[in-house]
C-alpha positions in Angstrom: 29.8 14.9 1.0 26.0 15.2 1.0 24.5 18.2 -0.8 23.5 21.1 1.4 19.7 20.5 1.0 20.2 16.9 2.2 22.2 18.1 5.3 19.5 20.6 6.1 16.7 18.0 5.6 18.6 15.6 8.0 18.9 18.3 10.7 15.3 19.1 10.5 14.3 15.4 10.5 16.3 14.9 13.6 14.5 17.8 15.3 11.2 16.2 14.3 12.2 12.8 15.7 13.4 14.2 19.0 10.2 16.3 19.5 11.7 19.7 19.0 9.2 20.1 16.2 6.0 18.3 17.4 3.2 16.9 15.2 1.1 19.8 13.9 3.9 22.3 14.3 4.6 24.6 11.3 8.2 24.6 10.1 9.9 28.0 9.6 9.1 29.8 6.4 11.6 29.3 3.7 12.7 32.9 3.8 13.3 32.7 7.5 15.7 29.9 7.1 17.4 31.7 4.2 17.9 34.8 6.4 19.2 32.5 9.2 22.0 31.3 6.9 20.7 27.8 6.3 21.1 28.1 2.6 19.6 29.5 -0.6 15.9 29.5 -1.3 16.4 26.5 -3.6 18.3 24.6 -1.0 15.6 25.1 1.7 12.9 24.3 -0.8 14.7 21.0 -1.8 15.1 20.1 1.9 11.4 20.6 2.6 10.4 18.6 -0.5 12.6 15.8 0.7 11.0 15.8 4.1 7.6 15.7 2.5 8.6 12.8 0.3 9.8 10.9 3.4 6.4 11.4 5.0 7.6 13.6 7.8 5.8 16.8 6.8 2.9 17.9 4.6 2.9 21.1 2.5 -0.1 23.1 1.3 -0.8 26.5 0.0 -1.9 28.7 2.9 -0.7 26.4 5.6 3.0 26.2 4.9 5.0 23.1 5.8 3.6 21.2 8.8 4.9 18.2 10.7 2.7 15.2 10.1 0.4 14.2 12.9 1.6 10.6 12.9 4.2 8.4 11.3 3.2 6.6 8.1 1.5 3.2 8.4 3.6 0.1 8.1 2.5 -1.6 4.9 3.7 -5.2 5.7 5.1 -7.4 3.0 4.9 -11.2 3.3 3.7 -11.3 6.9 0.5 -9.4 6.1 -0.7 -12.5 4.2 0.1 -15.0 6.9 -2.6 -17.7 6.7 -2.9 -17.8 10.5 -4.2 -14.2 10.4 -7.1 -14.7 8.1 -7.7 -18.5 7.9 -7.6 -19.1 11.7 -8.4 -15.6 12.8 -10.0 -12.4 11.5 -7.0 -10.2 10.7 -7.4 -9.3 7.1 -4.4 -7.6 5.3 -5.2 -3.9 6.0 -6.0 -4.7 9.7 -2.6 -6.6 9.9 -0.9 -3.3 8.8 -2.8 -1.4 11.5 -1.9 -3.9 14.2 1.8 -3.8 13.2 1.7 0.0 13.3 0.1 0.1 16.7 -2.9 1.9 15.3 -6.6 1.5 15.9 -9.0 0.4 13.2 -12.7 -0.1 12.5 -13.9 -2.7 10.0 -16.2 0.0 8.5 -13.1 2.0 7.4 -13.1 -0.2 4.3 -16.0 0.6 2.0 -16.6 -1.2 -1.3 -18.6 -1.5 -4.5 -19.0 -4.7 -6.4 -19.8 -4.9 -10.1 -19.6 -7.3 -13.0 -17.5 -5.6 -15.7 -15.5 -6.3 -18.9 -12.0 -7.2 -17.6 -9.5 -4.4 -18.0 -6.5 -5.5 -20.1 -4.2 -6.1 -17.1 -6.8 -8.2 -15.3 -7.6 -10.2 -18.5 -3.9 -10.9 -19.0 -3.4 -12.0 -15.4 -6.4 -14.4 -15.5 -5.6 -15.6 -19.0 -9.0 -14.4 -20.3 -9.8 -13.3 -23.9 -10.7 -9.7 -24.6 -14.3 -8.9 -23.7 -14.5 -11.5 -21.0 -16.3 -10.4 -17.8 -15.0 -10.5 -14.3 -16.2 -9.3 -10.9 -14.6 -6.1 -9.7 -14.5 -5.5 -6.0 -13.4 -1.9 -5.4 -12.4 -0.8 -1.9 -11.6 2.6 -0.4 -9.7 2.2 2.9 -9.5 5.0 5.4 -7.8 5.7 8.7 -10.4 7.6 10.6 -11.5 10.2 8.1 -8.3 10.1 6.1 -8.2 7.9 3.0 -5.1 5.8 2.7 -5.5 3.7 -0.4 -7.8 2.1 -2.9 -7.7 -1.6 -3.9 -9.7 -3.2 -6.7 -9.7 -7.0 -7.0 -10.8 -8.8 -10.1 -12.1 -12.3 -9.9 -13.4 -14.9 -12.4 -17.1 -15.2 -12.0 -17.0 -19.0 -11.6 -14.7 -18.6 -8.6 -16.8 -16.2 -6.6 -20.4 -16.3 -7.8 -22.7 -16.6 -4.9 -20.0 -15.9 -2.3 -19.6 -13.0 0.1 -17.0 -11.5 -2.3 -19.9 -10.2 -4.5 -21.7 -8.7 -1.5 -21.1 -4.9 -1.4 -21.6 -4.6 2.4 -19.0 -2.2 3.8 -16.0 -3.8 5.6 -14.1 -7.1 4.9 -16.0 -9.9 3.3 -16.9 -11.6 6.6 -14.6 -13.3 9.0 -11.1 -13.6 7.5 -12.0 -11.5 4.5 -11.6 -12.3 0.8 -8.9 -14.9 1.2 -11.0 -16.9 3.6 -13.9 -16.8 1.2 -11.7 -18.2 -1.5 -10.3 -20.8 0.9 -13.8 -21.9 1.8 -14.7 -22.2 -1.9 -11.8 -24.6 -2.4 -9.2 -22.0 -3.7 -6.5 -21.8 -1.0 -4.0 -19.1 -1.9 -0.4 -20.4 -2.1 1.8 -17.7 -3.6 1.7 -14.2 -4.9 3.5 -11.7 -7.2 3.5 -8.0 -6.3 4.7 -5.3 -8.6 5.1 -1.7 -7.4 5.7 1.6 -9.2 5.3 5.3 -8.4 3.5 7.7 -10.6 1.6 11.0 -10.7 -2.0 10.6 -9.5 -5.0 11.3 -11.7 -7.3 14.2 -10.9 -9.9 11.7 -9.6 -7.3 10.0 -7.3 -6.2 13.4 -5.9 -9.8 14.0 -4.9 -10.6 10.5 -3.7 -7.4 10.1 -1.6 -7.4 13.8 -0.5 -3.8 14.2 -1.7 -1.8 17.4 -1.1 -0.4 19.1 -4.1 2.6 17.3 -5.6 2.2 14.0 -3.7 2.7 10.9 -5.9 1.0 7.6 -5.5 2.4 4.0 -5.4 0.5 1.6 -7.6 0.5 -2.0 -6.6 -0.4 -5.0 -8.9 -1.0 -8.2 -7.0 -1.5 -11.6 -8.6 -2.6 -14.3 -6.3 -2.2 -18.0 -7.1 -3.3 -21.4 -5.8 -0.7 -24.2 -5.4 -1.4 -25.4 -9.0 -0.8 -21.8 -10.4 -4.5 -21.0 -10.9 -4.9 -17.2 -10.6 -7.7 -16.5 -8.2 -7.3 -12.7 -7.8 -5.7 -9.9 -9.7 -5.7 -6.6 -7.7 -4.7 -3.0 -8.4 -4.0 -0.8 -5.4 -3.3 2.9 -5.4 -1.6 4.2 -2.2 -0.9 7.7 -1.1 2.9 7.6 -1.1 3.6 9.4 2.2 1.0 7.5 4.2 2.8 4.2 4.1 6.2 2.8 4.9 6.6 -0.4 2.9 8.3 -3.2 4.9 9.5 -6.6 3.5 11.1 -9.4 5.5 12.2 -12.5 3.6 14.9 -15.2 3.4 17.6 -14.4 0.9 17.6 -17.1 -1.9 20.7 -19.0 -3.1 19.7 -20.4 -6.5 23.2 -21.9 -7.0 22.9 -24.0 -3.8 19.4 -25.1 -4.8 20.7 -26.3 -8.2 23.5 -28.2 -6.5 21.0 -29.9 -4.1 18.7 -30.8 -7.0 21.6 -32.2 -9.0 23.0 -34.3 -6.2 22.7 -38.1 -6.7 20.1 -39.8 -4.4 21.1 -42.9 -2.4 19.3 -46.0 -3.3 
């Protein structure tokens, strides 16, 4: 049996989904639900916190708990990096997410700064660089309208990007096809990636930059991008407002045992 707070959260979530509580509506005060027999103060509070964590509502002092204006953006997994999107078209990753979510976008919703810096430890390790080596840092802030959604800072070896559009701080993607197309044109076609995700408490600077409500965590992404010969051409760190994204992954389930059997099978002469 689910705990009482979960049952209450599910009932309210259903009312949000069927439109009984519309975007922008304020949910009942906790004390009102307690008086209506929905549970104790701690039960209702836990239910509201669960709804906030699931991206259905936002809570703030003075405004109470309010139904979110829109569903979280889809943050695509593998398909956001489809080469046909950026190599043959002009659909960079954050735009692919907007298209999949049925949401409008403007290229200027991505701003950026570019600087040559001493590689942070994680970037140096990913690129196999010694301590003190310099890299280019391309830091982006992405918004949906006026609402920041995430930051993404990519670190590149200077010899890979010197003189390219990746070191141009003009707002928006780095020209047609974005950064991956720039690397492709420079002879560094991306082939495979590794993404690592973890949730954490935001820093004070991130709360301000992403305009986070009290108590909202962030999801940090580490992305390492390789060419076919395993050369690392980008290491990126992204910080995402947790309730502004729904992460989606679609992939073929591997069968390593079958692969080993096929590799060990004798070949006909």
